[in-house]
C-alpha positions as CSV (number, residue, x, y, z in Angstrom):
1,M,-8.6,-12.7,-8.9
2,A,-8.3,-9.0,-10.0
3,Y,-6.4,-6.8,-7.6
4,F,-5.9,-3.1,-7.2
5,F,-2.6,-1.5,-7.7
6,M,-1.8,2.2,-8.5
7,Q,1.5,3.8,-7.9
8,I,2.1,7.5,-8.6
9,S,5.7,8.7,-8.6
10,S,7.9,11.4,-10.0
11,V,11.0,11.5,-12.3
12,A,13.3,13.8,-10.5
13,R,16.7,15.0,-11.4
14,S,17.5,14.9,-7.6
15,A,17.3,11.2,-7.9
16,G,19.5,11.0,-11.0
17,R,16.6,10.3,-13.3
18,R,15.9,11.6,-16.8
19,A,12.6,11.9,-18.7
20,T,14.3,10.7,-21.9
21,A,15.7,7.5,-20.2
22,S,12.3,6.7,-18.5
23,A,10.4,7.1,-21.8
24,A,12.9,5.0,-23.7
25,Y,12.8,2.2,-21.2
26,R,9.0,2.1,-21.0
27,A,8.3,2.3,-24.7
28,G,11.2,-0.1,-25.6
29,E,12.8,2.5,-27.9
30,R,16.1,4.3,-28.6
31,L,16.0,7.9,-27.5
32,R,18.9,10.4,-27.4
33,D,19.0,12.9,-24.5
34,E,20.1,16.3,-25.9
35,R,21.3,17.7,-22.5
36,S,23.7,14.9,-21.9
37,G,24.3,13.5,-25.3
38,R,23.7,10.1,-24.0
39,V,21.7,7.5,-26.1
40,H,19.2,5.3,-24.1
41,N,18.6,2.1,-26.1
42,F,15.9,-0.4,-24.9
43,T,14.9,-1.8,-28.2
44,Q,15.7,-5.3,-27.0
45,R,12.6,-5.3,-24.9
46,R,10.0,-7.8,-26.0
47,D,7.4,-7.2,-23.3
48,V,6.0,-3.8,-24.6
49,L,2.6,-4.7,-26.0
50,H,1.5,-1.1,-26.8
51,A,2.9,2.4,-26.8
52,E,1.1,5.6,-27.6
53,I,1.2,9.4,-26.8
54,F,-2.0,11.2,-25.8
55,L,-2.5,15.0,-26.0
56,P,-5.4,17.1,-24.7
57,G,-8.5,17.2,-26.8
58,Q,-8.3,20.9,-27.5
59,Y,-5.4,20.2,-29.8
60,A,-7.2,17.7,-31.9
61,E,-7.1,19.9,-34.9
62,A,-3.8,21.7,-34.4
63,Q,-1.7,18.9,-32.9
64,P,1.8,20.1,-32.2
65,A,4.0,17.8,-34.2
66,W,6.8,18.0,-31.6
67,A,4.6,16.4,-28.9
68,R,3.8,13.4,-31.1
69,E,7.4,12.4,-31.4
70,R,8.6,10.7,-28.3
71,E,12.3,11.9,-28.5
72,R,11.3,15.5,-29.0
73,L,8.6,15.4,-26.4
74,W,10.8,14.4,-23.6
75,N,13.7,16.4,-24.6
76,M,11.4,19.3,-24.5
77,A,10.4,18.3,-20.9
78,E,14.0,18.2,-19.9
79,H,14.8,21.7,-21.5
80,A,11.6,23.2,-19.7
81,E,13.2,22.6,-16.3
82,K,16.1,24.7,-15.1
83,R,16.6,23.6,-11.5
84,Y,19.1,20.8,-10.8
85,S,16.4,19.1,-8.5
86,A,13.4,19.6,-10.8
87,R,10.7,17.1,-11.5
88,V,10.9,16.4,-15.2
89,A,8.0,13.9,-15.5
90,R,5.4,12.1,-13.5
91,E,4.4,8.5,-13.7
92,Y,1.2,6.6,-13.0
93,Q,1.6,2.8,-12.9
94,V,-1.5,0.6,-12.8
95,A,-2.2,-3.2,-12.7
96,L,-4.3,-4.3,-15.6
97,P,-6.8,-7.1,-14.8
98,A,-5.5,-10.5,-16.1
99,E,-9.1,-11.6,-16.5
100,L,-9.5,-9.2,-19.5
101,S,-8.3,-10.1,-23.0
102,A,-5.3,-8.3,-24.5
103,P,-7.3,-5.8,-26.6
104,Q,-9.6,-5.1,-23.6
105,R,-6.5,-4.4,-21.3
106,I,-5.1,-2.0,-23.9
107,A,-8.5,-0.3,-24.4
108,L,-8.7,0.2,-20.6
109,A,-5.3,1.7,-20.3
110,R,-6.0,4.0,-23.3
111,T,-9.2,5.3,-21.6
112,F,-7.4,6.1,-18.5
113,A,-4.5,7.8,-20.3
114,R,-6.9,9.9,-22.3
115,E,-8.7,11.0,-19.1
116,V,-5.4,12.0,-17.4
117,S,-4.4,14.0,-20.4
118,E,-7.7,15.8,-20.6
119,R,-7.9,16.5,-16.8
120,Y,-4.4,18.1,-16.5
121,R,-3.9,19.1,-20.1
122,V,-0.6,17.3,-20.2
123,A,1.0,14.9,-22.6
124,V,0.7,11.2,-21.6
125,D,3.0,8.5,-22.9
126,L,1.4,5.2,-22.4
127,A,3.1,1.9,-22.4
128,V,1.5,-1.4,-21.7
129,H,3.7,-4.3,-20.6
130,A,3.2,-8.0,-20.4
131,P,4.6,-10.1,-17.5
132,R,8.3,-10.7,-17.7
133,P,9.4,-14.4,-18.1
134,G,9.6,-16.0,-14.8
135,S,7.4,-13.5,-13.0
136,D,3.7,-13.6,-12.0
137,P,1.9,-14.4,-15.3
138,R,-1.0,-12.2,-14.2
139,H,1.2,-9.1,-14.0
140,F,-0.1,-7.1,-16.9
141,H,0.5,-3.5,-16.2
142,A,0.6,-0.1,-17.8
143,H,2.9,2.9,-17.3
144,L,1.6,6.5,-18.0
145,L,4.5,8.8,-18.2
146,T,3.2,12.4,-18.2
147,T,4.7,15.9,-18.5
148,T,4.7,18.0,-15.4
149,R,3.6,21.0,-17.5
150,E,0.7,21.8,-19.7
151,V,1.0,21.2,-23.5
152,T,0.5,24.2,-25.6
153,P,1.0,24.6,-29.5
154,A,4.1,26.6,-28.8
155,G,5.6,24.1,-26.2
156,L,5.3,23.2,-22.5
157,G,3.6,25.9,-20.4
158,A,2.9,26.2,-16.7
159,K,3.0,23.4,-14.1
160,A,-0.1,21.2,-14.0
161,G,-2.0,18.6,-12.1
162,L,-0.3,17.1,-9.1
163,D,2.8,19.2,-9.8
164,L,1.0,22.4,-8.9
165,S,2.0,23.8,-5.6
166,A,-0.5,23.6,-2.7
167,R,-0.9,27.4,-2.7
168,E,-1.6,27.5,-6.5
169,R,-4.2,24.7,-6.1
170,A,-5.9,26.6,-3.3
171,R,-5.8,29.9,-5.4
172,R,-7.6,28.1,-8.3
173,G,-10.2,26.5,-6.0
174,L,-8.9,23.0,-6.5
175,T,-8.7,20.2,-3.9
176,D,-5.6,19.4,-2.0
177,H,-3.1,16.9,-3.3
178,R,-4.4,14.1,-1.0
179,S,-7.9,14.5,-2.3
180,E,-6.5,14.4,-5.8
181,Y,-4.7,11.2,-5.1
182,V,-7.9,9.6,-3.8
183,Y,-9.9,10.8,-6.9
184,L,-7.4,9.2,-9.2
185,R,-7.4,5.9,-7.3
186,E,-11.2,5.9,-7.3
187,R,-11.4,6.7,-10.9
188,W,-9.1,3.9,-11.9
189,A,-11.2,1.4,-9.9
190,T,-14.3,2.6,-11.6
191,L,-12.8,2.3,-15.1
192,A,-11.4,-1.2,-14.4
193,N,-14.6,-2.5,-12.9
194,G,-16.5,-1.1,-15.8
195,A,-14.2,-3.1,-18.2
196,L,-14.7,-6.2,-16.1
197,R,-18.4,-5.8,-16.1
198,A,-18.5,-5.3,-19.9
199,A,-16.5,-8.5,-20.3
200,H,-18.9,-10.4,-18.1
201,V,-16.3,-11.0,-15.5
202,D,-17.5,-11.3,-11.8
203,A,-14.2,-10.1,-10.3
204,R,-13.9,-6.5,-9.0
205,I,-11.2,-4.3,-7.5
206,D,-11.5,-1.7,-4.7
207,H,-9.4,1.3,-4.3
208,R,-10.2,1.7,-0.6
209,S,-7.8,0.5,2.2
210,L,-8.4,-2.9,3.8
211,S,-9.8,-1.4,7.0
212,A,-12.2,0.7,5.0
213,Q,-13.4,-2.5,3.2
214,G,-13.9,-4.2,6.6
215,L,-11.1,-6.7,6.0
216,D,-9.0,-7.5,8.9
217,R,-5.7,-8.6,7.3
218,E,-2.3,-7.1,6.8
219,P,-1.5,-5.6,3.3
220,L,1.3,-7.2,1.3
221,P,4.8,-5.8,2.0
222,A,5.8,-3.0,-0.5
223,I,9.4,-3.8,-1.5
224,P,11.1,-1.0,-3.6
225,L,11.6,-2.0,-7.2
226,A,15.4,-1.6,-7.1
227,H,15.7,-4.2,-4.4
228,L,13.3,-6.6,-6.1
229,K,15.6,-6.4,-9.2
230,M,18.6,-7.0,-7.0
231,E,17.0,-10.3,-5.8
232,Q,16.1,-11.2,-9.3
233,R,19.8,-10.9,-10.2
234,G,20.6,-13.4,-7.4
235,L,21.9,-10.7,-5.1
236,R,20.9,-10.3,-1.4
237,S,18.9,-7.2,-0.3
238,E,18.9,-6.4,3.3
239,V,16.1,-3.8,2.8
240,A,13.8,-6.4,1.2
241,E,14.6,-8.9,4.0
242,R,13.9,-6.3,6.7
243,I,10.6,-5.3,5.0
244,R,9.5,-9.0,4.9
245,A,10.5,-9.6,8.5
246,E,8.6,-6.6,9.7
247,H,5.6,-7.7,7.6
248,R,5.8,-11.1,9.3
249,R,5.9,-9.5,12.7
250,R,2.8,-7.4,12.0
251,V,0.9,-10.5,10.7
252,E,1.7,-12.4,14.0
253,L,0.7,-9.4,16.1
254,R,-2.6,-9.2,14.2
255,Q,-3.2,-12.9,14.7
256,Q,-2.6,-12.5,18.4
257,R,-5.0,-9.6,18.6
258,A,-7.6,-11.7,16.8
259,L,-7.4,-14.3,19.6
260,R,-8.0,-11.8,22.4
261,P,-11.7,-11.1,21.8
262,A,-12.4,-14.9,22.0
263,A,-10.7,-15.0,25.4
264,A,-12.5,-11.8,26.5
265,A,-15.8,-13.3,25.4
266,A,-15.5,-16.2,28.0
267,P,-17.9,-15.8,30.9
268,E,-16.3,-13.9,33.8
269,T,-16.5,-15.1,37.4
270,P,-18.9,-12.7,39.3
271,R,-17.1,-10.2,41.5
272,R,-17.7,-10.8,45.2
273,D,-18.3,-8.1,47.8
274,L,-15.3,-7.3,50.0
275,E,-17.2,-7.9,53.2
276,Q,-18.3,-11.3,51.9
277,V,-14.7,-12.1,51.2
278,R,-13.8,-11.1,54.7
279,R,-16.5,-13.2,56.3
280,E,-15.6,-16.2,54.3
281,A,-11.9,-15.8,55.3
282,R,-12.8,-15.4,58.9
283,Q,-15.0,-18.5,58.8
284,S,-12.2,-20.5,57.2
285,W,-9.7,-19.3,59.8
286,L,-12.1,-20.3,62.7
287,A,-12.7,-23.7,61.1
288,L,-9.0,-24.3,60.9
289,R,-8.5,-23.2,64.5
290,R,-11.2,-25.6,65.7
291,Q,-9.7,-28.4,63.7
292,A,-6.3,-27.8,65.1
293,S,-7.7,-27.7,68.7
294,T,-9.5,-30.9,68.2
295,E,-6.4,-32.7,66.8
296,R,-4.3,-31.3,69.7
297,A,-6.7,-32.6,72.3
298,A,-6.7,-36.1,70.8
299,T,-2.9,-36.5,71.2
300,P,-1.5,-38.7,74.2
301,E,0.8,-35.9,75.3
302,H,-2.1,-33.4,75.6
303,A,-4.2,-36.0,77.5
304,A,-1.4,-36.5,80.1
305,E,-1.0,-32.8,80.6
306,A,-4.8,-32.4,81.0
307,A,-5.2,-35.2,83.7
308,P,-3.6,-33.3,86.7
309,Q,-5.7,-30.3,85.7
310,A,-8.9,-32.5,85.7
311,E,-8.0,-33.9,89.2
312,D,-7.5,-30.4,90.6
313,D,-10.9,-29.5,89.0
314,L,-12.5,-32.4,90.8
315,A,-10.8,-31.5,94.1
316,L,-12.3,-28.1,93.9
């Protein structure tokens, strides 16, 4: 069954990441980082099905050559940022429907990459990956690594897209970051569903939350990639275990809440008036008193005690 997944993240120096290393890993290529002199070599990868760079349409005729070369593009992105904590790239990762054929999945990923490039006027480095051996065989996915700055014939210009500050977005009359995230999620769902429909596949994906879809179930636990890789190497991850335990607890609580409406739907005993309760209590007490008196009068001891009193009553 097709499922929705989109993750938008940043490649930041503050996290020890480099745009050149990220591009080399996703494209399965060998790139040299000019700032550090380090060579990132991932040519051994065999799961990269397609890799391609997209540029904004306005440069269709005068395409800057430097932006078409992966190593030059991402070294340019590194040189464009001066701060030690700067974001040097942004990534959009999406799950590709396994119900589509390989060419259909690549065509879908290319359409989305082209739209992102046109919308923000950035370079988009697309890489389509197949499932790794031993993983879920349906896990076809695409990585869209984008520059954080606009592409111009002379180089990289001002910040763009989600990397614009909130103040700058407001000055330009753009929506806030949250609305932009929602737009991207909805747009990806629309493109994927269109591809599924064109392929005559009944499955559909939905970008909305489970509650917005009217589904009362707990979402799957989101385990950080680094900890998943630790477990794949046979190492224990306390973070992953804690996330799974918390997920199980939420599932149990949800199941308990689901049982409460059924119990609440049972017919309730009508509430009685306070005075009625008092009357019934008094009647019960009087009945017990009469019963106790009757039983006491029937005992031999009580009869012997009552006999002299009866004789005195007759004498009177």
